[in-house]
N, C-alpha and C positions, 0 to 999 in steps of 0.2 A: 429691431422692428421688422415686421414681416414684410414680404414682397409678393408680388404676383408671380406665378410659376407657369412656364409654358414648355418645360422639359420633364420628361420622366414622371416619376411619382410625386403627388403633392403631399405635403406633411403639414398637418394642422399647426403645429408649433413654429413653422417656419413661413407658411404661405397663406395668403388670403384665399379662402375656398368657398365654393357654393355649398350650401347645406343640402346634402343628399341623403340624409340618414333614413328618410321614409322609402327611398328606392332600395337602399341597402336592405332594410327590413323586409321589403316586398320580395326581394330575390331570395332571401333566407327562408321566409315563411312559406312561399309559393312553390319554390323549387328545392332548395337544399334540404330543409326540414322533411320535406315528403320524398327524399331519396331520388330526385330526378337527376338525370344526366342531360346536360345542355351546353350550347356554345354561345358565348358572348361575341357575336360576329358583327363588328362595327367598323366603320372607316378608320383610317389612320388618324391618330391624335384626337380620338373621341373619348378619352377618359377611361379606357379599359384597364390600364395598369393601376391608376388610382383606385378604380372600383374593386379590383382584386385585393389591393392593400387594405381597403376598408372591410372587405369581407373576411379576410384574415383576422384582423382585429376583433370583429364582432363574434366570430366563430371560435376564438381561442379557448375560451373557457368550457365550451360544450363539446367540441370535437378535437381530434388530432388533425391538424390541417398540414397536409404535404403540398407545399406550393413551389412549383418550379417553372423555369422558362426554357424554351428551346432556343433562345437567342444565342448564336455562337456555339451550338452543339451539334453541328453537322457530323462530327466524328461518331457520334451514336448511331448514325444511320448508314454507315458504311456497308454493313451487313448485318444479319440477324444475330450473330454472336457478339459483335461489338455493342449492339443494343442491350442484349441480355446481360452482358458482363458489366455494363456501365450504369443502368437505369437506376439501380438501388443506391448507387453512390450519388447520383444526382439527386434522389430523394433525400439522402441524408444531409446533403449540402445545405438544404433549406433549414436545417437545425444547427448548423455548425457554430454559430455565434449566439444562439438563443437557448438552446437546451442540449448540453453535451451528452446527457444521458440517453436522449432519443437518437441523437447524432450517431453514437457509438453502436446502439442497438440495430439501427437501420443498416449499418455497414456489415453487419453479420449476415444479413439476408442475401446481399449481392456477393457472391464469391467466384472464385476463378472457374468453378465447375459449370457456371451458367453458359449454356450453349445456344438456346433458342427461346422463342416466345413461350413455349410450353413450360419451360423452367421458370420463366417470369411469373407465369400464371400460378404455379404451385407455390412460389415464394409470397405472392400477394395473398393467396388463401391463408398460408401460415401467418403472415403478419396480421391479417385481419382476425384470425382466431385468437391470437396471443395477446393483441392489443386490448387494453381495458376500455378504451373509448372508440366510438365509431370513427372511421377515417374519411376525410374529405380530400380528394386529389384535385388540385388546380393547376392547370398547365397554361402558361401565358406564351404568346408568339408561336402559336401552332403552325403559322403559315411557313415558318422556317423548316418545318418537317414534313409539310404536305406534299412535296415533291417525291417522297420516298416510299417505296413499297413497304419497307419495314414498319413505318409509321401506320400504314393501313392495316398491316397484320396485328399490330399493337391494338389499334382501335377495335378490330374485329375480336380479338380476344377479350377486351373489355365488355364488348357488347354481349359475347357468349356468356361470360361470368355473370353480367347483370340479369340475363334471362334465367340462367340456372339458379342464381340466388333467390330470385322471385319464387322459384319452386322448391326452396329450402334444400338445394343440391349443391350449393356452394357458398363461400364467403368472399366477399369482395367489398370495394369501396362503397360506402353509402351513397355519395354523390360524386360526380366527375364534372368539373367545370373546365371547358376549353375556352381560350380567348384568342381572337385573331380577326382579320379582315374577311377572310373567305368563309363561306357556308361550308362547313366540313361535310355536310351531307352530299356535297358534289365533288368530292375529292378525286374521283375517277376522271372527271372532265378537267379539273384543274391540273392534274398530273400530266395528261397527255399534251396540254397546252403549254406547259413550262419547260419540258426538257425531252430529250430524245430517250426513249425507252430501250432497254436491252431486249433481246429476242425473248428471254425468259419472262421478263415483266409483261411484255406485249402479249405474250400467249396466255399468261394467267389473267390479264384483264379482258381478253377476248372470251376466255372461258366463263366470265361473269363472276369470278371469285370476289370482286370488290364492288359489286353493284350497290350494296347497302351496308357498309362497314359501321355506320353511325345512325341507323335508322331507329334506334332506341331513344335518341335525343328529344327532349322536349323542346317545343318553340320558346325562344326567348323573346318576350313581348314587352319588357320593361323599356319605357322611353328614356334613353340616356342623354337626350338633349335637355338643355336648361331652359325652363320658361321664365318669363320676366320676374315672377315672384322669387324664383330660385336665384336668378342673377342679383336681385335686390339683397338677398342675405349676405352676399359677399361684399357688396357696396356699404351695407350697414356696418359690417366689421371694419371696413377701411375708414368709414366716416368717423368712427369713434376714435380712432388714432389721429387722424389728420384734420378733422373738422373743417372740411372745404366749403360746407354750405351748400353742397349739391342738392338738387331735387332728386331724391333716389328713384322715386316712382318714374319720372320723366327719363332719367338716364337709362335705367334698366329697360325701359321700353324701347329707347333709341338703340341700345346695344342689341337687343333682341331683333329689332327691325332689320338690322344689317346682317346678323348672324344666324338667325333662326335657331339660336340656342346651341350651335355647334361648339362644343367645350373649348377647343383650342382657340378659336377666334374670339370667343367671349373673354378669355383671360388675356389673349394678345392685346385686344383693344385697351383693356384696363391697364396693362403693363406699359404700353406706349404712352398713354395719357399720364400715368404716374412718373414715369422716368424720363420722358423726352419732350413733353409739351407742358411742363410747369403744373402738373396736376389740375388741368382744366377739365373738370368733369362737367361739361355742359354740352348741348347738342353740337355747337361748333367744335368742341374738343373731341367729340366721338367722330365726327366727319373728318377732322384732321388726322386723327389716329387711323382711320380707314385709308385715307389718301396715302399715308406713310406705308402702311402695311402693303398696299397694292404696288407701291414703287419698289419693293424689295423682294428679292428672290427668297424662297424658303422651301423646305422639304414638302410641305403640303401642297404648295402651288406647283412645284415641280412634277409631283406625282399626278396632280389633276391633268396638266397639259399632256404629260406623257400617256396617260391613260386613254385620253380622247384621241390622240394622235396614233396610238397603236391599235386602235379599234375603230374602223371605218363605220361600222353600224352605230356605235355610240356617238362618234362625231357627227354623223348625220342627224341622229336624234336630238343632240344638243343644239346643232345649228337650226333644226326646224323650230325648236321651242324659242330659243333665244333670239335668232336673227329674223325668222320668217313669222314668228308669232303664231305658229300652228298649235292647235290644242289637241294634244295626243292623249289617248286613253291610257291611264296607268295599267300596266300589266306586270305582275311580279316575275313572270318567266321571260317575257320579251325584254325586260328592262333590267335584268338580273345584274349585270356588270355595272351599270350606272348607279343602281342602288347600293351594291356592295361597296363601291369606291366612295359613296358618300356624295356624288355629283348631282344625283336626282333624288327625288322624293315624291311621295304621294301628295298632290295639292288639292286644292278645293274641288269639289264636284267630281272627285274621281279622276282628275286629270293629272298628267305627269308635269313636274315642275323642276327648275334648277333648285338645289337645295336651299341657297341663301343668297342674299343681295351681293355679298362680297364675291362669291363664286361668279355670279352673273357679270359682274363689272370686269372680272379677270378674263372671262371668256370673251366679252365684248372686245376689250382692249386687245387681246391676242388675235381674235379673228379679224379685227379690222386692220391691225398692222400687217397680218398675213395677206390680207386683201391688197393692201397698199403696195406690198413688195412684190406680189405674185403678178399683179395686173400689168398689162401692157400700156394702159392709159395713164396719164399723170393725174393723180387725184389731188395732190398738194400744189395747186397752181398759183400760190402766193409767195412773195419774197420774204415777208416779215409778219410774225404774229402781232407786232406791236400796232399794226394798223386796226386790230380788233379790240384793243385795250383802251378804255377811257382814262382821262387824267386822274380819276379817283380810284382807279384799279378795277373798276367793274368792266364786264364784257359788253361790246357793242354788237348785241345779237343781231340787229338789223343789218348791219355791215357783213357779219358772218354769213347770214342767210342769202343776202344778195351776192356774195361771192360764190356761194355753193350753187345758186342759180346759174350764174356765169359758167361755172365749171360744167354743170350738166348740159347746158345748151351748146357749149363748145366741144366737148369731148364725147358726149354720150347721146347727141341728137339722133344718130342713124342706128343706135342699138335697137334690138328688137324689143317688142313689149314685154316678152317672157323674160328677157334678161333684166330689164329695169324693174319689173315686178319682184324679181327674186334677189337681185343684187343692190337695189336702190338704198335700202336702209344701211347696208353694211358700207356702201360708198360714203353715206353721210357720217357714219360713225368714224371712218377712216379719216374724213375730212376734219372733223371736229376735235379729234383727240390731240393732235400737235398744238392747237391753239390753247387748250386748257391744261395741257400736260405740265406737271410741276407745281401748279397752283391750285388747280381744281380737279374734280372728276365728274363723271356722270353715271346714272344708272337708269335702267328701264323700269318703270312702274309695272309690277307684274299684275296688279289688280285691274289694269285697264288694257293690257296687252292682247291683241288678237291678230289674226292674219291680215286684217284690214287697217289697223291703227296700232301704234305704240306711243306711249308718252315717255319722252327722255327728260329726266331732271338733271340739270347741270347744277353742281355746287361750286361756286367760284367766289373768292374773296368774301366769304361768310354770307353770300347772297344766292338764292336758288332761282333758276329760270326753268320754265317748262316749254319744251318744244314738242309739238305733236307731229308725227310723221304718219300721213294718211294717204290712202289710195282713192282716186277719184272714180266714182261710179255714175252718180246722177245728182241732180240739184237737191232733191229732198234728203238724200243721205248726206250731202255736204252740210245742209242746214243743221241736221241732227248732230253732225261732228262738231259744229261750233258750240252747240249746247253742251255736248259731252266735255269739251275742253274748258268751257266756262265754269261748268260744275266742279270740275277737277281743280281749277284755279281757285274756286271759293274754298275748297277743302285745304289747299295749300296756303290760303290767305294772300293770294297774289293778285294784283290788279292788271297786270299785263302778261299776256302769253303769246306764243308763236306757233305757226302751223306751216309744215311743208307738205304741200299736195302733189302727190305723184300722179300725173295724168298720162294715160296711155293713148289719148286720142291723137291722130296724126295732124289734126288741124288746131291743136291747142296752142295758146299764146302764153309766154313766160311772164305772167303778170305779178305784180306786187300791190298789196293794198292794206291799209288799216281798217279794221272792222270794230264796231261796238256791239257786244253781245251781253245783255243783261247787266249793264253797268260796267262791264270789263272790256279792255282793249286787247284785240288779237291781231297781230301782223301776219299776213298770210302771203306766201310765195307758192307759184305753180311751176313745177319743173317737169 
C-alpha cells in the first residue's frame, strides 16, 4: 500500500502524490523546449527534487538528460582543476545504473588532462556535436556550490556558450535547469555573505567579473504550491484505497487554509492523519494534525526560526506583520530574503503576508515564549491552568480574560502608552499559550488583521473561540468593532465571542461586561 512521503523524491508507485502533470508540461513547453536557461528557486521542501524527477521522466524520450546534484560535492570546487577533472565524471554518474553505454561514453570526455574551465567548455562543445540528441543539463542543490568562485566561473562559461550558440558560433546544452533556494542571479551577494573570501577572490569580485554570471536565465514563474483542487487529487487516490468517507472538497480546502499549498506541509498533515490519528480526515483531524506538527521540531521550522533570528531586518518585518498587524507593501527587492526562504509571500491588494497559517502560528508561539522569557515582568501569574478548564474539557474564556485583566492592572499599569500599544498583543499571546498548550492551539485570522485589531481563533477540545484584540480610540469606532466581531462570528457560526480592548487613556476603568450585538453575545474586558 502507498504512503504519504515527506522526505526526498516522491515516487508514484510508492507514494500518494498531488497531480502536477500540467505544471510539468508547462515547464517543458514554455522553457525547456524553447531552449531557455532558468532556475527553480524555491524554499526548502517545496517539491524541487520531485519536480526534477518528473521532468527527467517526461524528457527521457525526446532529449538526453544529464541530471546531477551538488549535494556532497564540495570537493569539486576546491579549485578550477578539481572541477575540470571531475565534472564529466559527475555527468556520467547520472547514467551509471540506467544506461551503461552513455555512462562509459561520458567518462571518455572527462580525462586527466582537464585543467580549467576552458577545457570543460571545449568538451561540452564536443559532446553536444557528437550526441544524436539535444542535451538538457539539470543541476539540483546548486546552493551547495554557490559559495565558490569556481561555480561562478562555470556559470559564466555556460552563459558565454549560450550567447555564442545563439549566433551559431558554438554548440552547447539546449537548456540548463538549476534548482535551489537562492536566486542564482544574486550569487555575488550570497557569496560575500556566506564566507570569508580570499584576497584573489575579493579582488576579482571588486573588478566586476561576476556581476551577471547568470543573466541569460529566464524567470521561473510556475506556481509550485498546491491549490485545493490539486490537493484533492491526492486525497481521491487515498480514498480509493481506504474509503474513509471523507468530504474531499472540504478537507482539501481545510488543508489549503492551513498550508497555502506549501508542498511539505500538505503532505505532512496527510501523513500525520493517516499514521497517527486513526485516518481521521475531518476538519478536527486536520486541526489535530496541525497541533501535532507544531509541537515537534523539524528541519523546516528550525530553518524558519534560524533565518528570522539571523536577519534583524527580516525579524522586524515578520514582527510588524504578525504581532503589530502592520500592512506592509510587498516589494520584491526589500523583502527578497523572506520571499526566498518561503516565510513571506505577496498577499491580497499588494500587501506582504506570512506565507501560511502554520508558519504564523509557529512565529506567534516562538515570539510569545521569547517575550515571556525575556521580560522582567511576570506574565504567567497563575498557579494552575486547571482553573481555566471546565468539567467538560472546554475553556473558561471569561475566567481567562479576567485573569489577563488582573495581570495587566497589576503588572503593566504604569507602562507607557507606546509600550502597551506595541507589546500588548504579544503579552496576551504569551499569557494564553501555556493554558491551551498540549490540547489546543490558536491562530490569527489574516483576513481581519490590522494594526488596530486582530481576531484570535483558539481551537481547543474540538471547539473554536474567537477573541478580538482591539485598540480603543473613541465610541463610534468601538461600536464599529462590535459589529465587525459579530459579523466574523456569523461567518464562524458562533453565538458567543470575546473582546479585549486595549485602552491607553490614563483615566480608564478596568471594566468587564456582556453585550448583545445582532443576536450574538460578546464578553468585553478593558485593559
